[in-house]
N, C-alpha and C positions, 0 to 999 in steps of 0.2 A: 208214232213219235209226237209228243206234245210240242206245239209251236204256236202258243197263244199270241205272240207278237206278229205272227205272219211273216217271219223272216225267210227270204228265199234261199234255196240251195244249201240248206244245212245238212251235214252228214250226221250230226248228233245234236240233241237239245242242250247245247253248251256254248259258253263264251270263253275266250281266252282273255284273262284280265290284263289291264294295262299295268306295266311294271316299270318303275322309274329306273332309268339307265339300263334297262334290259330289252324293252320292246322298241324295235326300230322298224324301218320300212320293210326290210327283208322278212322279219318274223311275221309282221302283219300280212304281207302279200302271200307268204307261204301257207299260213294258217287259213286264210280266206280261200285260197285255191283248194285246200284240203277239205273245206266244208265247215269250218268253225268261225263264227262271228268273232272278230278280233279287233281290239283297239290299242291305242298307245297314249301315254300322257303327253299333252301338248308341251309340257316342260322338258321333255326329253330333247326337243329341239332347242338349242341354247338361246336362240334369238327368234324374234317374230319372222325375220327373213328366212332363217333356217326352217322354221315351221312351214312356210309357204313352199319351200323346196321339197320338204317331206310330203306335203299334201299333193303336190304335182306328181311326185314319183309314185305314190300309192295309187292315185287315180289313173295314171297312165298304165299301170300294170294290173289294174282291177278289171275283170270281165263281168259286168253286172248280170249277164244272162247265165253265167256258169259258177261264179264264185259267191261264197257267203259274204254278207255285208261287213264293211269295215267301219270303225268308229274312232272317236277321239275322246280322251279323258280331260275334262276341264276342271281345274281347281277353282271352285267358286267361293273360296274364302275371301272375306272383305279386304284382307290385306294383300291380295294378289294383284300387283300392278299390271299384269299382262292380260287379265281376264277380258277386258273390252277388245283389245286387238286380236287375241286368240279367238274370241267369239266371232268377230267380224270375218276372219279367215275361214272358220268352221262353216259359216253360212255361205260364204263365197264358193267354197268347194263342196258344199252340201253333203257333209258327212251323214251317212244313213242313220247313225245313232250317236248319241253323246252320253258319256258316263260322267256324272257330276260327283265331286268328292271334296271333303274338308270344308264344306260350306253348304248353305241352303241352295237348292236348284232353281229357286225363283228367278234369278237374273237371266237365265238362259232359256227357260221353257217356252216363252212366247216366240222368241227368235227362231228356235229350232223347229217348233211346230209350224212356223210361218212358211217353211219350204217343204214340210212333210216329213221331217226327221223325227226320231224317237229320242226321248230323254229317260235315261235309266239312273236312278238315284242310289248312290252307294251310301249305306247307313250301317252303323255299328251298335245301335241301341234302339229299344222300343220307342223311346222319346223322339229320336230323330226320324224313325220310320213314320210315326204319326204325323210329324211336321211335314215331311216330304209328301206323304199321301194326300195332303190337302192342297198341294201346289200344282196339280195337273200333270204329274209325271206319268210315264207310261208303264214303268216297272220299278220295283224295289230290289236292290241288290243287298241281301242280308249278309254282312260280314261277320262271321261267327268265330268263336274261339278256335284257335288252330290255324287261322288264315295267315299267310305270309305277309310280311310288311306290316303296314298299319292294320292292326287286328281288332276284332271285337272280343268280348269276354263271355258271351252267352253261348250255351249249347244250341246247336242248330234246331233241335227238337223244340226246346223252350221258346226260342226266338220265333221260329216259324209259326208255332201254335198261337202265340200271342198276337203276332201281326195279322193272322187270319181272322181275328176277332173284329178287325176294323178295315181290312183291305182284302178285296176279292180279286184284284187285278193280278197280273203276272208277277211272280217272285223268282228271283235268281239266287240260288243258295251257294254261299262261299264258305270255305274253311276246311283245309286238309283234304281236298278232293284231288285224287291223283290217278285213279283207274276208271275204266269203263263201268265197272261194277259200282263204283262210288256215284257215278252219274245216274245210274238206274236207281240207286238208293235215294238220291235227292228227289226223284219223281215219285218214288214210293211214299216218301214223307209228305208229299203234297206240294212240292215246288214245281215250277214249270221248266226251269233250266238249271244247269250247274255252272259254276264259275271256277275255272282252273287257272292257276298262276304258276306256282313253283315248278310244276311238272314241265313247263315250257321254258324255264330258265336254262335248262340243260340242252335245249335244242341247238343244232348246228347254226341256225339262222339268228339266234339271239345275240344281243350286244354284250352278254356276260363274258368275262374273261375266262380262258380255259381253266384256270385254277379255281374259279368260282364254280364252274360246271363240275369239275372233279370233286370238289368238296361236297356238292350235293349228292353225288354218287356214293361217296365214302361215309356220309353221315346218316343218322336216323333221328327219330323223334326226341331222343334224350339229348341231342346236340342243339336243340332249339331253346333259346332263352327269350322270355318276354320282358322288355325293358322300355322305360321312357327316357333312358339316359342320353340317347343320341339324337332324338328328334322332338322330345317333349311330349310325345304321344305314344301309347303302348304299341310296341313294334316287336314282332317275332323275328329274331335274328339268329344267325348261325354262331353258336358259342365258339367253335374253332376259329372263326374269322376274327372275333373279338380278341381272343388270346394271341392270335397271329399278329395282331396290331400292337401287341405289347401291353394289353389292358387286362386286368383281372375281371372276368365277366360277372363275378359276384360282388365286386367292390370297385365300381367305376369311380375314379377320382374326379373331383370337381372340375379340374382343368380340362378333362376329356368330355365333359358333358356339354350338350348344346341343344338348340331348338330349331325348328324348321325356319329356313330363311325364305320367306315368300318372295322377296325381291329377286333373289338368284339362288334357287335350290341347288344348283351345281356347286356353289361356293363352299358348301359344307362337305368337303371332299372326304373327310374321315368317315362320316356316317354312311356315305353312299358308295364310295369307291374302295374303301379298305375294309369296311364292316358290312357284311352282306345279309340280306333278308331271305327268309324261306319259311314255309309253313310246316306244320307238324306231320304232314303226309310224306315227307321226303324219304322215308324208309322204303317206299315203293319204287324209288328211282334207282335204276341199276346201270344206265347207259346214257349216252348223249346222241340220240337219233336225229334224223331230219324231222321237220314238222310233219311231212307227209307220212313218214313211217310211223310216227307216234300217233297220229290221228287214226291210221289204219289199225294199230294195236288197240287203241281205245274203243274203236268201233266194234272190233271182234269181241272184246271183253264185255262191252255193253250188250251186244246181242246175246251172248251166252248167259249173262246175268238175267236179262229179261226172260229168256226161255226158262231158266231155272226158277225164277220167281213165279212165273205163270203156272208151272207144274206144282209148286208148293201151294199156291192159292187154290188151285183146283183140288188138291188133296185135302186141304183144310176145309173147303166148302163141302166136300163129300162126307166129312165126319159128322 
């Protein structure tokens, strides 16, 4: 198994992505115990005091000798008023890794490296990947077309190939990855790790509402719509949840449109609580398991896929 970042106790070469209003202390703890590096958005904790409580809880339940590393997702956008205080707590509790998003990673790299943590930069374009690669980050997370939530527009093959022309470091590939075979495919393409989000929304330990989880089980790729209407940024969302909120998914009226509120992301209740994000891989979701059961399933699928690919490569080499 590839592990270019040297992360301990991994069951699979994969990360569980931080998901707004979905990733909480229970999901992080359960996934880390199951062997997947997992993070959560700092903004999921409504206040800085809440964030400290979350960090205390995660660290108290984390067993460094047995569990995969945990991390925190910091919004590094210049308009985020909490960045300084969130970063201070991140350093105080020494998160093993930090995922930066919605802004340049520069403000956090020196601080995180100061205590030995890793910085993973979430990027959705070649331009932003180039910028991040010059700022001392440890890995690039390529957010490709099909990813849930704030999404990219590039094919994973095109994105990865172009990034590899200027970056030889670790790459984490994101976009509609829901099975163990998908994880193996990421490595076959030349990535070092896979990045899974939507598949874990349906887990028992997530903060998602039961109706959200059920909608994932009942939906498929045709139920995903990419829109800028609710956050101002391209976002893959569940079409049924938009319709359920009384809005025409194909003709969102002006009074329903909004943009990200960096001062208080929770304030935009419609976009986050009533209209739900998901990636194009949801057709593979058929149940709402525990995180441990899901990781076991992914691991079995991964091992089977690797063995099948090895046989295929051996056959092709013999021709």
